[in-house]
N, C-alpha and C positions, 0 to 999 in steps of 0.2 A: 665307856661303860659297856660291859658285856653282860647280858641277862640271859640265863638259860633256865628253862622249866622242864623237869622230868617228873615221872610218877613219884619219885622219892622227895623232890623238893625244888626249891628255887635257889639259884646261884647268882650272886651279884659279884662281878669282878671289875673293880675300878682300878685298872692297870696304872702303875705297877704297885700301888700301895695297899689296896684294900681288897679282901676276898671274904665274902660272907655267904654262908649257906643257911637256908631256912627250910626246915622239914614241912611238907605239906600239912601234916597233922598240927603244926603250930600256927597255921593260918586260920583265924576265926572268921574273917570276912574280907572281901575286897570289892572294889568298884573302879570302873574307868572314870577318869575325871580330867577336866581342863583346869590348869592352875596358873598362877602368875608367879614365876620364879623370883623376880625382883621384889615384888611386894610381900610374898609369903616367906621367902627364905633368904633374901638379900643377894640372890644370884644363883649361879649354877655350881655344881660340885657336890660334895657331901656336906649337907647343910642341916642345921637344926632350927626349928621354929620355936621361939619362946612362947608364942601365942597359944599353940596347942600341942607342944611337945612332939611334933612329927619330925622324923629324920627323913631327909630327901636325898635321893641318889639321882642326880640329873646332870646332863651335859649340855643339852640344847633343847629348844622347843618349849611347848606349853601343854603337852598331853602326857598322860601317864596313868598309872594304876595306884590307888591308895589301898593299903592293907592295914588290917588290925590283927595283931597276933593274940594268941590265947593269953599271953602275959600282960596284955594291955598296951604293948608298944605299938606305935603308929608309924607307918612308913609310906613314903611316896616314891615310886620308881618311875622316873621320866623315860619316855620312849617315843621314837618316831613311829613305832609300830605298836602303839598302845592297845589297839583293838586285838591284834594277834596275841599280845601278852595276856590280855584279859581272857581270851578264848583258851589259851594254853593252861592258865590257872584254873579255869572252869573245868576243863577236861581232866586235869590232874586231880582236882578235888572230887570230881565225880567218880574217877577210877578208884580213889582211895575209899570212898564211901561204899562202893559196890564190892570191894575186896573183903 
């Protein structure tokens, strides 16, 4: 799983099958979180939670960032560098707000 944050958006690349881009303007809110991959999503990979309709993009570990999109969609992005991902999203949304 490769995650890239720019001023334009968030890019998730789950090589070689999945490539998703989310514009910063489409992110309503986000928060850093610790999660339980087996309990919440049945493991790692691209998973869906029937409990709360969250789509998870996760490879290993238990830390990530939860996002809620303007559309109401909920995502969890797992990351060994969750704090950096959170900070990058915070900076990107602040840059968009000031533009």
